C-alpha positions in Angstrom: 0.0 0.0 0.0 1.4 3.4 -1.0 0.9 5.2 2.3 2.8 2.6 4.3 5.9 3.0 2.1 6.0 6.7 3.1 6.0 5.8 6.8 9.1 3.6 6.6 11.7 6.3 7.1 9.8 8.7 9.3 9.8 9.3 13.0 6.0 9.0 13.2 4.5 7.2 16.1 1.7 4.6 15.9 -1.1 7.1 16.6 0.1 9.4 13.8 0.5 6.5 11.4 -3.0 5.2 12.2 -4.5 8.7 11.7 -2.9 9.1 8.3 -3.7 5.6 7.2 -7.3 6.2 8.2 -7.3 9.4 6.1 -5.8 7.5 3.2 -8.4 4.7 3.3 -11.2 7.3 3.6 -9.9 9.1 0.5 -9.6 6.0 -1.6 -13.1 5.0 -0.5 -14.5 8.4 -1.3 -13.0 8.3 -4.8 -14.0 4.6 -5.3 -10.4 3.6 -5.9 -9.9 -0.1 -5.3 -6.7 -0.8 -7.3 -3.8 -0.2 -4.9 -1.3 -0.2 -7.7 -3.0 2.7 -9.5 -0.5 5.6 -9.8 -3.2 7.9 -8.4 -3.0 6.1 -5.0 0.7 7.1 -4.7 -0.2 10.7 -5.4 -3.0 10.6 -2.8 -0.6 9.0 -0.3 1.9 11.8 -0.8 -0.7 14.4 -0.4 -2.2 12.8 2.8 1.3 12.6 4.2 2.0 16.3 3.4 -1.3 17.4 5.0 -0.6 15.3 8.0 2.6 17.3 8.6 0.5 20.4 9.1 -0.9 19.0 12.4 -4.4 18.6 11.2 -5.5 15.7 13.2 -9.0 14.7 12.0 -8.7 11.9 9.3 -12.0 13.1 7.7 -10.7 16.6 7.4 -7.3 15.4 6.0 -9.2 13.3 3.4 -11.4 16.2 2.3 -8.5 18.6 2.1 -6.5 16.1 0.1 -9.3 15.6 -2.4 -9.8 19.4 -2.7 -6.0 20.1 -3.1 -5.6 17.4 -5.7 -8.7 18.7 -7.6 -10.2 15.2 -7.9 -13.9 14.9 -8.1 
């Protein structure tokens, strides 16, 4: 899964990883993306990770913001 590759070399704790993974899964579900090898999932993972660094904590809010910033409908 794309998001977990981003976590490998970061000092994130379990709570932060769970929060970002939740936001990632919510985003994929909202966009009806099921194919984890789709290049779009990597783009989404990077955006979720980027937004997660801003200290926004709510996975729903992170997901909505990622979709908005990526311009995906």
